[in-house]
C-alpha positions as CSV (number, residue, x, y, z in Angstrom):
1,M,6.8,127.2,71.5
2,N,9.6,124.8,70.4
3,D,9.9,121.2,71.6
4,L,12.7,122.0,74.1
5,A,10.7,124.7,75.7
6,R,7.7,122.4,75.9
7,F,9.8,119.7,77.6
8,A,11.1,122.2,80.1
9,D,7.6,123.1,81.0
10,I,6.5,119.6,82.0
11,D,9.2,118.7,84.6
12,P,8.2,117.1,86.9
13,L,7.0,113.9,85.3
14,K,3.5,112.8,86.2
15,K,3.8,109.0,86.6
16,P,0.5,107.1,87.0
17,V,0.2,105.1,90.2
18,N,-0.3,101.9,88.3
19,T,3.2,102.2,86.8
20,L,5.0,102.6,90.1
21,A,5.0,99.0,91.3
22,I,5.3,97.2,88.0
23,V,6.3,93.5,88.2
24,P,8.0,92.1,85.1
25,Q,6.7,88.7,84.0
26,N,9.4,87.5,81.6
27,R,12.6,89.5,82.0
28,K,14.5,91.8,84.3
29,I,14.0,95.5,84.2
30,T,17.3,97.4,84.5
31,A,18.0,100.8,86.0
32,L,19.1,102.1,82.6
33,G,15.9,100.7,81.0
34,R,13.7,102.3,83.6
35,K,15.4,105.7,83.3
36,A,15.1,105.6,79.5
37,Y,11.4,104.7,79.8
38,N,10.9,107.7,82.2
39,V,12.5,110.1,79.7
40,M,10.3,108.7,76.8
41,L,7.2,109.0,78.9
42,N,8.1,112.6,79.9
43,I,8.5,113.5,76.2
44,A,5.2,111.7,75.2
45,Q,3.2,113.6,77.9
46,A,4.5,116.9,76.4
47,Q,3.3,115.9,73.0
48,G,-0.2,115.1,74.1
49,V,-2.6,112.2,74.6
50,D,-4.3,112.4,71.2
51,K,-1.4,110.8,69.3
52,E,-1.1,107.1,68.6
53,S,2.7,107.3,68.3
54,Y,5.4,109.7,69.6
55,R,8.6,111.0,68.0
56,A,11.8,112.7,69.2
57,P,15.4,112.9,68.1
58,L,17.2,109.9,69.5
59,S,19.9,112.2,70.9
60,E,17.3,113.6,73.4
61,I,16.8,110.1,74.8
62,V,20.2,108.5,74.5
63,S,23.6,110.1,74.5
64,G,27.3,109.1,74.5
65,I,27.4,106.8,71.5
66,D,28.3,107.0,67.8
67,Y,25.1,106.8,65.9
68,G,26.8,105.9,62.7
69,S,28.4,102.7,64.1
70,N,27.3,99.4,65.6
71,D,26.9,101.2,68.9
72,I,23.3,101.8,67.9
73,E,22.8,98.1,68.7
74,L,22.9,99.1,72.4
75,I,19.9,101.3,71.9
76,K,18.1,98.6,70.0
77,K,18.6,96.2,72.8
78,H,16.9,98.5,75.3
79,L,14.1,99.3,72.9
80,K,13.5,95.5,72.2
81,A,13.4,94.9,76.0
82,M,10.8,97.6,76.4
83,A,8.6,96.2,73.6
84,T,8.9,92.6,74.8
85,T,9.0,92.9,78.6
86,I,5.5,92.0,79.8
87,V,4.7,93.7,83.1
88,E,1.8,93.6,85.6
89,W,0.8,97.1,86.3
90,N,-0.1,97.7,90.0
91,S,-0.5,100.6,92.4
92,P,1.6,100.4,95.5
93,T,-1.6,100.9,97.5
94,T,-4.0,98.0,97.5
95,G,-7.3,99.0,95.9
96,E,-6.0,102.4,94.7
97,G,-5.8,101.6,91.0
98,T,-9.0,101.4,89.1
99,K,-8.0,98.4,87.0
100,W,-5.4,95.6,86.6
101,T,-3.5,95.4,83.3
102,V,-0.8,93.3,81.9
103,C,1.1,94.4,78.7
104,A,4.5,95.5,77.4
105,L,6.2,98.8,78.5
106,I,5.8,100.1,74.9
107,S,3.8,98.8,72.0
108,H,6.4,99.4,69.3
109,A,9.6,101.3,68.5
110,T,11.1,102.5,65.2
111,I,14.4,104.3,64.5
112,V,14.2,106.5,61.4
113,K,17.1,108.4,59.8
114,E,16.3,111.7,58.2
115,S,18.8,114.3,57.1
116,N,21.7,112.6,58.9
117,Q,19.7,112.6,62.2
118,N,18.1,109.6,63.9
119,F,14.6,109.9,65.2
120,L,12.8,107.5,67.6
121,E,9.1,106.7,67.1
122,W,7.2,104.7,69.7
123,G,3.8,104.1,71.1
124,Y,1.9,102.7,74.1
125,A,-0.7,99.9,74.3
126,Q,-4.2,101.3,73.8
127,P,-5.6,100.1,77.1
128,L,-2.9,102.2,79.0
129,R,-2.3,105.2,76.7
130,Q,-4.9,107.5,78.2
131,E,-3.8,106.7,81.8
132,L,-0.1,107.0,81.0
133,L,-0.2,110.3,79.2
134,S,-3.0,112.1,81.1
135,P,-3.1,110.3,84.5
136,S,-5.8,111.2,87.1
137,V,-3.8,109.8,90.0
138,F,-0.1,110.1,89.8
139,S,3.3,110.5,91.5
140,K,4.9,113.9,90.7
141,L,8.6,113.1,90.0
142,S,11.6,115.3,89.3
143,I,13.3,114.2,86.0
144,G,16.4,116.0,87.2
145,M,16.6,113.8,90.3
146,L,15.8,110.6,88.5
147,S,18.6,111.3,86.0
148,Q,21.1,111.3,88.9
149,M,20.1,107.9,90.3
150,H,21.8,104.6,89.5
151,T,20.0,101.7,91.1
152,H,16.7,100.2,90.0
153,A,15.6,99.9,93.6
154,G,16.5,103.5,94.4
155,I,14.5,104.7,91.4
156,V,11.5,102.7,92.3
157,L,11.6,103.7,96.0
158,Y,11.8,107.3,95.0
159,E,8.9,107.0,92.6
160,I,6.7,105.1,95.2
161,C,7.7,107.2,98.3
162,T,7.1,110.5,96.5
163,R,3.5,109.4,95.9
164,Y,3.1,109.3,99.7
165,K,5.1,112.4,100.6
166,N,2.1,114.2,102.1
167,V,0.7,111.1,103.8
168,G,4.0,110.4,105.5
169,R,4.2,106.6,104.9
170,T,3.7,104.1,102.1
171,S,1.2,101.3,102.2
172,R,2.3,98.2,104.2
173,Q,3.0,95.2,102.1
174,N,4.5,91.7,102.6
175,W,8.3,91.9,102.0
176,R,7.9,89.4,99.2
177,W,5.6,91.8,97.4
178,W,8.4,94.3,97.5
179,L,11.0,91.8,96.2
180,P,10.2,91.8,92.5
181,V,9.1,95.4,92.5
182,L,12.4,96.7,93.9
183,T,14.8,94.3,92.1
184,G,13.0,94.5,88.8
185,Q,13.2,90.7,88.4
186,P,10.3,88.5,87.5
187,N,9.0,86.0,90.1
188,S,11.0,82.8,89.7
189,E,12.2,79.8,91.6
190,K,15.5,81.5,92.2
191,L,13.9,84.7,93.4
192,A,11.7,82.8,95.7
193,K,14.7,81.4,97.5
194,T,15.9,84.9,98.4
195,E,16.3,85.4,102.2
196,Y,15.1,88.6,103.7
197,R,18.4,89.5,105.3
198,F,20.1,89.4,101.9
199,F,17.3,91.4,100.2
200,K,17.6,94.0,103.0
201,R,21.4,94.2,102.7
202,D,21.9,94.1,99.0
203,T,18.8,96.0,97.7
204,I,16.9,97.9,100.4
205,K,19.7,99.6,102.3
206,P,21.6,100.9,99.3
207,A,18.3,102.1,97.8
208,I,17.4,104.0,100.9
209,A,20.8,105.6,101.0
210,E,20.5,106.7,97.4
211,V,17.1,108.2,97.8
212,C,18.1,110.1,101.0
213,A,21.3,111.4,99.4
214,I,20.0,112.5,96.0
215,T,16.3,113.4,96.3
216,D,14.1,115.9,98.1
217,I,12.7,113.3,100.5
218,E,14.1,111.2,103.3
219,I,12.8,107.7,103.9
220,E,13.0,105.2,106.7
221,L,12.3,101.4,106.7
222,V,9.7,100.0,109.1
223,E,9.7,96.2,109.6
224,Y,6.8,94.2,111.0
225,K,7.2,90.8,112.5
226,E,5.1,87.7,112.5
227,G,6.5,85.6,115.3
228,K,10.3,85.9,115.0
229,S,10.3,86.6,111.3
230,I,9.9,89.8,109.3
231,S,6.6,89.7,107.4
232,D,5.7,93.2,106.2
233,L,7.5,96.3,105.2
234,Q,6.6,100.0,105.1
235,F,8.5,103.1,104.4
236,L,8.2,106.4,106.4
237,V,8.5,109.4,104.1
238,R,9.2,113.1,104.9
239,S,10.2,116.1,102.9
240,K,13.6,117.6,103.4
241,A,13.5,121.1,105.0
242,Q,15.1,122.9,102.1
243,V,16.2,121.4,98.9
244,Q,17.8,123.0,95.8
245,L,15.7,121.5,93.1
246,P,17.3,120.9,89.7
247,L,16.5,123.6,87.1
248,K,13.8,122.7,84.7
249,S,15.3,121.4,81.6
250,P,14.6,119.0,78.8
251,P,14.6,115.3,80.0
252,K,18.2,114.3,80.3
253,P,19.3,111.7,77.7
254,L,20.4,108.3,78.9
255,D,24.2,108.3,78.7
256,L,25.4,105.0,77.2
257,S,29.0,106.1,76.8
258,I,30.1,104.3,79.9
259,I,28.5,101.0,78.8
260,K,30.0,101.4,75.3
261,K,33.5,101.9,76.8
262,A,33.1,98.8,78.9
263,V,31.9,96.7,76.0
264,D,34.9,98.0,73.9
265,L,37.2,96.8,76.7
266,G,35.8,93.2,76.6
267,I,33.1,93.4,79.3
268,S,29.6,92.1,78.4
269,E,26.8,94.8,78.4
270,E,24.9,93.0,81.1
271,K,27.9,92.9,83.5
272,A,28.8,96.5,82.6
273,E,25.3,97.6,83.5
274,D,25.5,95.7,86.8
275,L,28.7,97.5,87.7
276,F,27.4,100.8,86.6
277,T,24.3,100.4,88.7
278,K,26.3,99.4,91.8
279,H,29.1,102.0,91.6
280,G,27.7,105.0,89.7
281,D,29.1,107.3,86.9
282,D,32.2,108.7,88.4
283,A,33.7,105.5,89.9
284,M,32.9,103.6,86.7
285,R,34.5,106.2,84.4
286,D,37.7,106.3,86.6
287,G,37.8,102.5,86.7
288,L,37.4,102.2,83.0
289,M,40.2,104.7,82.4
290,E,42.5,102.7,84.6
291,L,41.5,99.5,83.0
292,E,42.1,100.9,79.5
293,G,45.6,102.0,80.6
294,R,46.3,98.6,82.1
295,V,45.1,96.8,79.0
296,A,47.3,99.0,76.8
297,S,50.4,98.5,78.8
298,A,50.0,94.7,79.3
299,Y,52.4,95.0,82.3
300,P,53.1,93.0,84.3
301,G,51.1,90.7,82.1
302,P,47.9,90.8,79.9
303,V,44.5,91.3,81.6
304,R,43.0,87.9,81.5
305,D,39.5,88.9,82.6
306,P,38.6,92.6,82.2
307,Y,35.3,92.2,84.1
308,R,37.0,90.7,87.2
309,Y,39.8,93.2,87.1
310,L,37.3,96.1,87.0
311,K,35.0,94.6,89.6
312,A,37.9,94.1,92.0
313,M,39.1,97.7,91.4
314,L,35.7,99.3,91.9
315,S,35.0,97.2,95.0
316,G,38.2,98.6,96.6
317,E,37.3,102.1,95.7
318,L,33.8,101.7,97.1
319,Q,35.2,100.2,100.3
320,K,37.4,103.3,100.8
321,Q,34.4,105.5,100.4
322,I,32.5,103.4,102.9
323,E,35.4,103.6,105.4
324,A,35.7,107.4,105.1
325,Q,31.9,107.9,105.1
326,V,32.5,111.3,103.4
327,D,32.9,112.6,99.8
328,P,36.3,113.0,98.3
329,V,36.6,116.7,99.1
330,E,35.8,116.1,102.7
331,A,38.1,113.1,102.8
332,Q,41.1,115.2,101.7
333,Q,40.3,117.7,104.5
334,L,39.9,115.0,107.2
335,A,43.1,113.3,106.0
336,R,45.1,116.2,107.4
337,D,43.8,115.5,110.8
338,E,45.8,112.8,112.6
339,S,42.9,111.6,114.7
340,D,40.9,111.0,111.5
341,K,43.8,109.1,110.0
342,K,43.7,106.9,113.1
343,Q,40.0,106.1,112.6
344,V,40.7,105.0,109.0
345,E,43.5,102.8,110.2
346,L,41.3,101.2,112.8
347,K,38.5,100.6,110.2
348,T,41.1,99.0,107.9
349,A,42.3,96.7,110.7
350,W,38.7,95.7,111.6
351,R,38.0,94.9,107.9
352,E,41.1,92.8,107.5
353,E,40.4,90.9,110.7
354,W,36.8,90.2,109.5
355,Q,38.1,89.0,106.1
356,R,40.7,86.8,107.8
357,R,37.9,85.1,109.8
358,Q,35.9,84.7,106.6
359,R,38.8,83.0,104.9
360,E,39.2,80.7,107.9
361,K,35.5,79.9,107.8
362,V,35.7,79.0,104.1
363,V,38.8,76.8,104.7
364,G,36.9,75.0,107.4
365,L,33.9,74.4,105.1
366,L,36.3,73.0,102.5
367,Q,38.0,70.7,104.9
368,E,34.6,69.3,105.9
369,Q,34.0,68.2,102.3
370,S,34.4,64.6,101.2
371,E,37.3,63.6,99.0
372,E,34.8,63.1,96.1
373,S,33.4,66.6,96.6
374,I,36.8,68.1,96.7
375,K,37.7,66.5,93.4
376,E,34.5,67.9,91.8
377,L,35.3,71.4,93.2
378,E,38.9,71.2,91.8
379,A,37.5,70.1,88.4
380,A,35.1,73.0,88.4
381,L,37.8,75.5,89.4
382,L,40.1,74.1,86.7
383,E,37.4,74.5,84.1
384,E,36.8,78.1,85.3
385,M,40.5,78.9,85.2
386,E,40.9,77.5,81.7
387,E,37.9,79.6,80.5
388,R,39.5,82.8,81.7
389,N,42.9,81.9,80.4
390,A,44.6,81.8,83.9
391,H,48.4,81.5,83.9
392,P,49.5,78.0,82.9
393,S,51.7,77.6,86.0
394,L,48.6,78.0,88.2
395,I,46.6,75.5,86.2
396,K,49.6,73.1,86.4
397,R,49.9,73.6,90.2
398,L,46.2,72.9,90.8
399,Q,46.4,69.7,88.7
400,A,49.6,68.5,90.4
401,S,49.1,69.5,94.1
402,G,45.4,70.2,94.6
403,W,43.6,73.2,95.9
404,N,45.5,73.5,99.3
405,H,48.8,74.5,97.6
406,Q,49.8,78.0,98.6
407,L,49.8,79.2,95.0
408,V,46.2,78.2,94.3
409,R,44.6,78.1,97.8
410,H,43.3,81.7,97.5
411,L,41.7,80.8,94.1
412,M,39.8,77.9,95.6
413,I,38.7,79.9,98.6
414,D,37.3,82.7,96.4
415,F,35.7,80.2,94.0
416,Y,34.0,78.1,96.7
417,A,33.0,81.1,98.8
418,Q,31.2,82.8,95.9
419,A,29.1,79.7,95.3
420,A,28.5,79.0,99.0
421,L,28.2,82.5,100.5
422,G,27.6,84.8,97.6
423,E,29.7,87.3,95.5
424,E,30.0,89.7,98.4
425,W,31.4,87.0,100.8
426,D,34.5,89.1,101.6
427,S,32.8,92.5,101.8
428,P,31.9,93.3,105.4
429,T,28.8,95.3,106.2
430,P,29.0,98.2,108.7
431,E,27.4,95.9,111.3
432,N,30.2,93.3,110.7
433,L,32.8,96.0,111.4
434,L,31.0,97.1,114.5
435,D,31.1,93.5,115.8
436,I,34.8,93.4,115.4
437,A,35.3,96.8,116.9
438,S,33.2,95.9,120.0
439,E,35.4,92.8,120.5
440,A,38.6,94.8,120.2
441,N,37.3,97.3,122.8
442,S,36.0,94.7,125.3
């Protein structure tokens, strides 16, 4: 039996319970990193527990790059992260795991070139190797479904909730237990300041939507209160009635072509991964194609900040999808119906009204600032504009007339709001739109 046939035989991945709720100790775990780790673990399980190191063509783990160029540095970065990210291995059920362990995701990694083909060799820490490769208690996961997911939180929720598919619910844990597990971020002073409402909005809700849309399970959040505050979280889990499972196939390589394209266009790898995680393959590919054309044309002027341009473009595309609440094919069909067009127009009007109020709110906050604080804000905005090579006329106007001039007012509003209210300050949630709609109908 050849390797490809062997790989096809071992889907789904048997992921040990102690690897489901891992908490990084020294650096963030990304969605791309976790997906690559799952592919490597799937391959290693096929090769057997008796080996001390595992080997596979690099093209079976990572695709979409030129192996003869500096693009291989992208792969090395992820491998370095796996070998140096210290994690605490926990089961999502208190007391279920037989032991507590802290070590790196992999013990080593080596890239070897033989006959014009690159091979990856890697290993696992001795205390975990037996449990990783021949687990006694595990979550049975579909590699096909995992390959379609984009967010770290979505991947983790799918892995954990699948473990409890027959039970119907996960264990109940304090919401701060879930915070580093779902975000993939180590515990830190910054993470400790996270408010539950933002964790729910930015991490939990999108992850639930992704799991329900892509996988063979449906999950539902259950919140428990202590007084007036949310204390614990639990997820209800149920299997979908009938699901077309992905055909068994070799573990799908991690496609880095999107990240490579973004880096080529002047966007840092970290920011590119964040956008990829948030918006997915299709939107990211379309956005990068448009950005590439815009950069090439340099009309009506050069793109000063490719990241901000792409982010704004993707956010607009995402907002249209949220408004329509359908996929593109369904949206085209509904667009022919006048009543559905009216609904889109209403939602657009609600969004614009909410954003207008947000801008007024930010202006009010700015007007409450002392003269000294305003000067500091203007100096910080000026520095930021100079760093991204903003148009000289805008810089000159800010220096001469201050932030409230009509040409730079919107820049200060966005600059201050991102610091005071967060990057999504002008992106309404469905609940925000419902509030505006209820006012309009009252």
